[in-house]
N, C-alpha and C positions, 0 to 999 in steps of 0.2 A: 330600716337602716341598721337597727341594732341586730336583727336577725342575720343580715348579710355580714356584719362585722364578726358575729359569733361563728358563722360558717367558715369565714376566712381564717379565723384563729384556730378552729378545729383542723382545718386542712394543714395549717402550718405545724400544729402539734403532731399530726399524722406523719408528715414528711420528716420532722425531727426524729421521731421514733424510728422511722425507716432508716435514717442516716446512721443512727446508733447501731441498729441491727445489721446494716449493710447486707440486705438481701438482694435478690435479683429483680425485685419489682417494688413499685410504690404506686400510690394513687391519690388523686385529689377528686373533688366533685366534677372537675372538667376533663381531666386527663389521667389515664392509667398508663404507666410506663413499665417496660420490662426489658431486661438485658438478656439476649438470646444467643446461645452458642450452637453451632452446627455439630459439635462433638460433646459427648458426655464424659469422655476422657481424652486427653491429648497426649501427643508424643513430642519429644524434644525437637526443636527446630521447625515445628509445624506452623503453617500460615492459617490463621483462623479468620473467617469472614463473620465477624460478630454483627448483631443487629440490635438497634434500639427501637423497640416497638412502642408506638404511641397510639392508644385507643382514645379517640376524642369524642366527647359528648356531642349530641346533635346540636347543630347551629353554631358550634364553636370551631375554631381552626388554629393551627400552628403555622409556622412560616418556612419558606424555602431559603436558600442561601442569599438570594436577593429578595427581600420581603416586599418590594414594590414601593408604593407611596408611603407606607408606614409599616411598623412592625419590627420584629427582631428574630433573626434566624436561631434555631436551636444550636447549642454548643455542647461539646463533650470534652471533658478534661480527664484524661486517663491516668491511672496510677497502676503501673505494671511491674512485673518482676524485673530485676536488674538484667539489662541486655535486651529486653523486649522493646519493640517499636510499634507504634500505631499510625496508620495512615489517615488521611483526611476523610471526612464524611463523603460517601458516595450518594448524591442526592437523586431521589426518584423524580419523575416528571411531575411538576406541580399543576395546580389549577388556578385559574384567575378568579379572584373573589372581589366583587364590586360592592363597595359600601359607600353610598352617596356619590360624591364626586371623585372618590378615590378608588384605586384598584390595588389589591394586594396579591402576592403570589404565595400560595401555601397549600396546606393539606387539611382535609376533614375526614371524619370517621376513623380511618386507620392508615398509618404509614410506617414503613420500616426504613430506618436510616442505617446504612451499612458502613462498616469500617473494617479494614483489614489489619490484623494484629500479627506481627511476626514474633513467635516465641523464641527465646534463646536456645541454642543447641546444647547448653550445659545443664538443662533441667534433668533432674535425677528421677528415673522411674521409681514409683512408690511414694513420691512426694506429691505436693499440691501446687498448682499454679493459681494464684489469686489475682483476678483481674477486676479492678475497681474503676468506676467512672462517676465523676461529678457532672451531672446533666442539668443544664439550664434551658428553659424555653419560655416563650410568651404565648399565652393562649387568649384569644379574643372572640368576642361576640359583639354586644353593645358596649361592653367595657373590656379592657385588656388587663390580664393578671399575670405578672411574672411569677414563675414557679421553678423549683429546682428539686433535685433528689440525688441521693448517693446510692449507687447500685453496685453490686459485686457478684462475681461468679467465682466459686472455688471448684476447680476442675482437677480430678486426679491425673497424675502423669503416669503413663504406661509405655511399654515398648511399642505398641501400636494404638492409633487413635480409634475410638468407637463412635460412630455417628449417633447423634441424639434424635429425639422424636421431632425436633424442629428443623432438621437438616433440609427437608424438602421445602419448607416455608422460606428459608433463606435462599435456596436455589431459585425458587420462583421469584423472589424479590430481585435477585441478581439478574435474571433473564429479562425483567421488565425495566431495567435501567436504560437511560438514553444511550443510543449507540452512535458511532460515527456515521455520518451520512454516506451511503455507498454511491452517491452520484454528486456531480459538481453543484455547488451553491455559490452564487455571486451576490455581492452587496454593492450597490452603486448609489451615489448621492444625486437625486434629481430635484427639480424645483418643488415637487410635492412632498419630499421627505426621503427616507431611506427605502430603497426598493430591493427586496430580497427575491431572487429568482432561482428556480430549480426545474428539472424536467417534469413535463406533465404526467408521464407514466408513473411517477413516484407515489402519487396518491390519487385514487379515483374519486374519493369523496371531496366535494367542494368545501373543505373545512381545514383551516390552518391558523396557527397562532404562534407568535414569537415571544419568548420570555428572555429579556436581556439579562446577562449574567452580572451586571453591575448597575447600580442606581444611576439615573440621570442620562443614560445614553439614549433612551427612548421615552416617550410620554406614555406612562403605564396605563392611564385611564382612557386614552384615545382609542377610537375604533380602528381596527386594522382591516384594510381593504384588500380582499383577495380577488384576483382577476386571472382568467385564462387567456393568454395571448399566443396563438399558434401552438408551438410545441413546448411552451413554458408556462408555469404558474408564476405570478408576480404578487408578492405581498407588500403592500405599502404601509410603512410604519412611521409615525410622526417622531421627529427628534425630540429629545428631552432637554432638561435644564443645562446639562453639560454635554452638548452634542460632539460627536466624533469629528475629527479632521481627516482630510484625505490622507490615506496611507496608514491611519490608525486601524486597530483591529476591533471588530465587533464580535463579541462572544456571547453565547447563550444557548437556548434550546429552540429548535423549530419543531413544533408539535403538529402532526398531521392526523387527520381522521377524527372520528367521533366514537364514543362508546367503547365497545370491546376492541375496535380497530384503531383506537387512539395510540399513537406511538411518538416518542420524543427522539430527536436527533440532535447531536451536539453540533453547534455551528461555531466556527472560528474563521473569520474571513476579513481580509483587508478591505477597507472602504475605498472604492474606486470612483472616478468621475463618470457621469452618465455619458453614453456614446453620443456622437453627433447625429443629427437627423439623417435618416437614411442608412445608417450603419447598424450593424448587429452587435448586441452586447455580449453575445456568446456564440461559439461555434455550434452550440446545440440548436440554434435557429436556422441552420443551413437548409434543412429539408433533406429527405431521403435521397432523391435523385442526384442533387449536387454532391452529396457525401459519397455516393457510389462512384460517381465520375472522378472525384478527387482521390478516392481510394485506388481506383484503377491506375491513375497517373502516378500516384505514390508508389504502387507496386512496380510499375515500369522503371521508375527512377531507382528503386531499391536494388535493381540488378547492378547498378553502377557503384553501390556502396561497398566499402572494403569488407564488410561482414560476409557478403555472399560470394566473394571471389574464390575461396577454396572449393566450394561445391561446384561453382560454374566451371572450374578447371576440369572436373570429372566429366561434366556434360559436353564441354568443348572437345574432349578426347573422344567421347562416344559419337559426336557428330562427324568427326573425321572417319571413324570406323564405319558409320552407316551412310556416308555421303554417296557412295557408289554402289550401295546395295538396293534392295527392292524398296520402292516408294511406300508400299503398304506397310512394311516392317518399320520404316522410319516414322510413319504416322502413328503406329501403335506405340512406339516408344515416347513420342511427344504427348500422346494422350495419357500414358501411364505416369509420366513425370508430372503432368498437370493434375492428375488425380491425386498424386501424393501430396502436392502443394495444397490443393483445396481441402483434402482430408485433414491435414495438419491445422490449417486455419479454422476449419469447422470445429475441431477438437479444442483449439485455443479459445474460440468464442464460447463454446459450451462450458469450459472451465471458468471463464470470467463471469458468465451468467450465474453459475453455481456459487462462486465466491461472493458475488454481489448479493445474492439472495441470503447468504449466511452473514451478511453485514460486514464483510471484509473490504479492505481497500484494494482497488484494482487499477491496473495501468499497463501500458505497453512495455514489454520486456521484463515484466514482474518476476517471471520464473528465474531470471538470471540473478535475482537477489538471494536465491537459495544456493548455498555453497555445494550441496549435494548435486544439484542439477548442473552447475558449472563443472564440477569434477567429472560427472558422467559424460558430458559433451566433450570435454578435453580428452578423455580416454577413447571415446568413439572416433574422434578425428585422428588421434594417434594411430588407432587400429586401421583406419582407412589409409593413412600414409604408409603403413607397413604393407598393406595389400597392393597399393600402387607401386611400391618399391620392389614387389615380387618376393617379399619375405613372408607373406601370409597367404596361403593357398586355401581357399574355402572349398571343401568338397561337399558331396551331397549330404553327408552326415552332419555337417556343421553349417548347412545353408541357412539356418535360422538365426545365426549370430548377427547381432546388430552391426558389428564392425565390418561385416562383409556384405551385407545386403546392398548398400549403396554402391559398392564396387562391382557387383555382379553384372554380367553382360546382358542378361535377359530383361524381360519386362519388369520383373521384381526389382532389379537393380535401378531401372528408371523410376519406378514408383518410390522407392526408398531414397533415391537421390532427391526427389521432390520433397519428401518428408524432411530430410536433412537440410535442404535449402531453406525451408520455412523455419526450422528450429534456429539455424544460425543467423537468419535475417532479423530476428526479433530484437537483438541489442541495438539495431540501427533505426534511426528515424529519418526518413527522406522528406524532401519538400512535398507539399500537398497532403502528407499523411496526418499531420497534427490535427488539423480541423476535422478531417474525416473520422479519425479514431475518437476524438473528443465527442463528436456527435454520436458515434456508435455506442460508446460506453454510457451515454445518458439515455439510451433508448431501450424499449422492450427487446426481448430475445430475438424476435424475427428480424427486426431492423438491424440489430447488432450483427446477426449472422450474415445478412445481405451485404453489409459494408465489409466485413472481414473476408467473405468469399470474393468480393470484387478486388480487394487488396491482393489476395492470393492469385487471382487470375492475372492481374498486372505483373506479378512476379514471374509467373510461368509463361506469359505470352511470348516473349522473344524466342524461347526454345520451341514453343508450340508452333509458331509461324515458320521457323526454320525447318522443322520436321515435316511440315505440310507444303513447303514451297520448293519444288524440285529445282527450279532455276537457281536458287541460292545454294542448294546443296552441290550443284555441279561446279560451283566456284571453289569448293573445298579441295585441298590437295589429295592426290591419290594415296591409298594406303601403301605402306612399304616398311622396310626394316627400321626406318627412322621412328616409327610409331612406338616401338618398345622403349626407345630412349626418351621420347616425349612422355610416355606413361610414367616412367620412373621420375622424370623431372617434375611432373605434376604432383608428386607426393610432397614436395617441399612446401607448397602453400598449406597442406594439411598439418605438417609439423609446425609451421609458423602459427597457424591458428591454435594448435594445442599449447604452444608456448605462451601465446597471448592469454588463453584461458587460465593457465597456471599462474600467470601474473595477476589476473583478476582474483583468483583464489587466495593469493598472497595478501591482497588488500582486505579480503574478508576474514581470513583465518590465520594470517601470519605465517611464520616458518613451519608450523605444524602442517598447514595445508599444502605447502610446497613439497614437504617430505612425503606426504600421502600421495600426491599427484605423481611425483617422480617414481615412487616405489610401485605404484600401480602400473605405470608405463613399462617399468622393467619387467614386471610379472606378465604383462600382455606380450611383450617381446619374447620372453621365455616360452610362453604358451605357443606363440607362433612358431618358434624354432623347434620345439618338441613335436608340434603337429607336423611340421615339414619333414623332419628326419624320420618320424614314425611311419610316414606314408611309404617310404622305400624299405622299411623293415619287414621282417617275416615273423610269423608265429607269435609267440607270447611277447616278443619285443615290441611288436606293433601295438598290442594291447597296453603294455606298460607305458609306451610313449603317449598314447592317446589319453590314458588315465592321468598321467603326469600333467598333460596340458590342461585337462579339466580341473585338476587340483590347483594349478597356478591361477586359473580364472576364478576358482572358488576363493582363493586368498585375496583376489582383487575385490570381491564382494565383501569380504570381512574388513578389508581396509576402508571401504566406503562406509560401512556401518559404524566404524570407529570415529567418524568425523564428528567433532564436538563443536558446539557454538562457541565462538570467540567474540570478545568485544571488538568494536571497530578500532582500527589502528589510528593512533593519534596523528594529527596533522603537524608536519614539521616545517613546511614552507612558511616564509615570512611575508610574502607579498599579498596575502589575503587572510581574512578571518572566517571562521566557520559560521554559516548562516543559522540564525535563530530569529523567530519573530520578534523577540524582545530586543535583540541588537538592532534589527532593522528599524523598529519603532523609535529606539533611542536616537539613532543617527538621523532619522527624519525629523524628530522633534528639535534636534540641534541645527536643522537647516542644511545638512550636508548632502551632496550628491552621492548616490549609492549605485553600484553595479553589482548585480546578482548573477551568478553562474550556477545553475542546477545541472549536475553532471553525475556520472557513475563510471566506475572502473571498467565495466563491461560494455560501455557505449563507445564504439570506435569513432563515431561522428563527433562525440564530445572531445575525445582525445586529439583528434585531428584539428578541431577548432582551437583547442588550447595551444597546440604546438604552432599552428600557422598564424593565428590571429592574436589570441589573448596573451601569449608569451612573446610577441614581437616587440622589438625595441621601441618602435614609435608608439604602440599602444601603452606600454608600461610608462613611457615618458608622459603621455597624455594623462594617465591616472595620477601621476605625481604632480604635474603642472596644475591640473584642475582641482586637486584635493579630493579625488573620488575615493570613497571607501569601497573596497572590493570584498564582497561576501560570496562564499562558495558553499553550496549545499551538496553533500555527497549522498547520493541515493543508491550507492552500491549495496548497502543494507537498507531494509525497510525503515522509513522514517516518516511518521505521520505528519510532522510539521512540513516536510518537503512535499508530501503527497497533497496536503491541503493547499499549499501555494501553487502547485501545478493545476489543481482543480479550479482555483480561482481564476486562472487565465485560460481555462478551457483546454488544458493539455492533459494527456494521459501518460506521458513518459518524457524522459530527458532526450536531448538538451532543451533547456529553456533559459533565455538570456533576457534580463530586465534591466533597464536603466531608469533610475528615479532622479530626475532633476528636482532641485528644491522647490517645494510647494506645488509640484505637478504630478499628474497621474503617471504610472510607469509606462515606458515605451518598450514594446516587445520587439526584439531583434530577430532576424531570420535564423533558421536552424543551421544553415551553413554560413560561416563567417569568413570574411577577409579583413585585413587590417583597416582598409578603407571604410567598410561597413561600420565597424566599431567606432572609428574616429568620427565619422559623420554623426552617429548617434550621440556620442559624448559631447560634440560641439554644437548640437542642435540643428545640424544641416539636414534638409529633406533627402 
């Protein structure tokens, strides 16, 4: 006992000396700590991902943010230069440590706790940035010992940062941090406990463990039962001393695999009620064949959505042109159009698979969250409008321009009309699509591709059938002089779509985005005019006109490259609040009914539903009469909180409408609304 007391006193003296010296490392008999920087010299305004390294003696351990049944998490109190800011600890995936009847969450052997420090921009090159940290931790074996140390780094300030020898170590630790789950995870309350479910393809090893982010939500020491049920893994976790209520959020880590394949995923999911017997808790339980059939139906209905109208106007015109021509030629055009649609959906599926593999969040219409993509499609549709208006003539030399391909009369025109139809269809979500796409995004690449190709086939099917059915073609009017007038008239849906996308860009980028869009359209029109007048010119004037047109298009590219990210525009309307998980939880705790509208500026179905149903006088009156809180989540920009809520309900895109009656699980409304549908849901009518 005396020897143990002397050892502890010696450790305390060692730490005291370390505190005075303020070096970057300290040590006790149980833990060696070191403060690590990825840069040996820093520059003003730099973000530094610093690491606190703990090397832990055998059989001892320190603790995670939730230590489990006992213990205390490591803490870091920073002392930084004026104007510098430090972020919270970024916790690595812990391990479960069982001690008798208790279970703790922590680390053994070695762990790096990362924190991001933002240095001030007014640091002077030639000076020194001193970063100090007061660190406290609890280390346990048979006994627990609280320990602390004062660590410091003195880093020279230079015009350019220089990586340190520890930069690779920190990057390796960053790469190993828990990532957002790239597939939907659901949590339901069953009679056996909390049931966490996710797609079966996510982990091939039958190993999974859940670490709750807060004490008391689960029983830490209880065994967690993992089962494979069809296309889903289900992990059963016993509730703890302070169990969650329906509608509250379960947060923590879902850890899959073993050994080198072990990987942690961040989980943040609202607790829902278990489905009734015979029903499915997730669209991921659909099965491949039902999902393919639903996707085919969804693609057919997609032709009726306003997103696709502009491109269908081009194909309607081409049908009139081909109606009294050769049947073989019409069929070729139908096949070319279908090939364009299918190629686009296959490319989209491939991009989603790659994004999912990289750990990104995926969803239907995700590309319209990119302002650059929205701007490009707006300019493309404007160019198509100019072509239909007869103001843009595409010759052999410019036949590869994207703005002319969809308007060409040959098979290339039909193919690229299919490509464009697929591109402009993605902001819309039609009935039957939600369940099919949610299933697809939770499956391996082959199944995902099959569902997306079925969706594309449904989109292309009406035109394909018309092109292969001569009896329907004979009902089309005969070609004549009226066709030129019709062609010019069909340009206006293109202009309308370009205006709509410019409005979407305004929501994402503000006035700067509108200025860029309109300036680019003016340059495209100028290039079209220069190209047109130079066609009739002779000699060097023809060359000058063509080069001027190319220069105008080059300026369009320069404009696109100048697009800068902007903060989301603030909400000014007063009849709703912005959705946040915290606000929803607060309203649920207060026992208030809540209506949630997840929408986006580029989703035409969402805008139609808001205008027709949610903004109607009777629905607004019902909200007021019943005391319903209206929360709106805007997915125009990428928002992880909205993506998480979509995933919880098996959706991959907007719209999503949820009604939370007090004390009840949320009711999911259809994707196409009428005032009657909304009123029935609010008043609890079937």
